[in-house]
C-alpha positions in Angstrom: 122.3 55.5 128.6 124.2 57.8 126.4 121.0 58.7 124.6 119.3 59.7 127.8 122.3 61.8 128.8 122.3 63.5 125.4 118.5 64.1 125.7 118.8 65.6 129.2 121.7 67.8 128.1 119.8 69.1 125.1 116.6 69.7 127.1 118.6 71.6 129.8 120.2 73.8 127.2 116.8 74.5 125.6 115.3 75.5 128.9 118.4 77.6 129.8 118.3 79.5 126.5 114.7 80.6 127.0 115.6 82.1 130.4 118.2 84.3 128.7 115.6 85.8 126.3 114.4 89.1 127.8 111.1 90.7 127.3 111.9 94.0 125.6 109.7 97.1 126.2 108.0 98.3 123.0 109.2 101.9 123.1 112.8 100.7 123.5 112.5 98.3 120.6 110.7 100.9 118.4 113.6 103.4 119.2 116.2 100.8 118.1 114.3 100.2 114.9 114.0 103.9 114.2 117.8 104.3 114.7 118.5 101.5 112.2 116.1 103.0 109.6 117.7 106.4 110.0 121.2 104.9 109.6 120.1 103.3 106.3 118.7 106.7 105.1 115.1 105.6 105.1 112.6 108.5 105.2 108.8 108.9 105.0 107.9 105.9 107.1 105.7 105.2 110.1 106.2 102.7 113.0 103.2 101.7 115.1 102.9 99.5 118.2 99.9 97.2 117.7 98.4 94.4 119.7 99.4 91.1 118.1 95.9 89.9 117.7 95.0 93.0 115.6 97.7 92.4 112.9 96.1 91.9 109.5 98.2 92.7 106.4 100.7 95.1 108.0 104.4 94.6 107.7 105.7 93.5 111.1 109.3 94.6 111.9 109.4 93.7 115.6 107.8 91.9 118.5 107.8 93.2 122.0 106.1 92.8 125.4 106.6 89.0 125.3 104.9 88.7 121.9 101.8 90.5 123.0 102.6 93.5 120.9 104.0 93.9 117.4 105.7 96.9 115.7 104.5 97.5 112.2 106.2 99.5 109.4 104.5 101.4 106.7 105.9 103.7 104.0 104.2 107.1 103.8 103.4 108.3 100.3 104.8 111.6 99.1 101.3 113.1 98.7 100.5 112.4 102.3 103.8 113.9 103.4 103.2 117.2 101.4 99.7 117.6 102.8 100.9 117.6 106.4 
């Protein structure tokens, strides 16, 4: 009986935790990531919002829109920066 009660308690907590997770809008999350990068002094970078199914070898730094979209990070090279 204790085993069943423990299982039901664990299952209830698991379901309850998922309801607390919110789906964050991509632009909001991208802004938060940009703030963190600026605070660390990171420069010459690019953040892009990309559909999750189109991710190949990009570095993913965030997930938004319920996992449908990903935010990717890439470091810009100095040559590219000077040409702009």
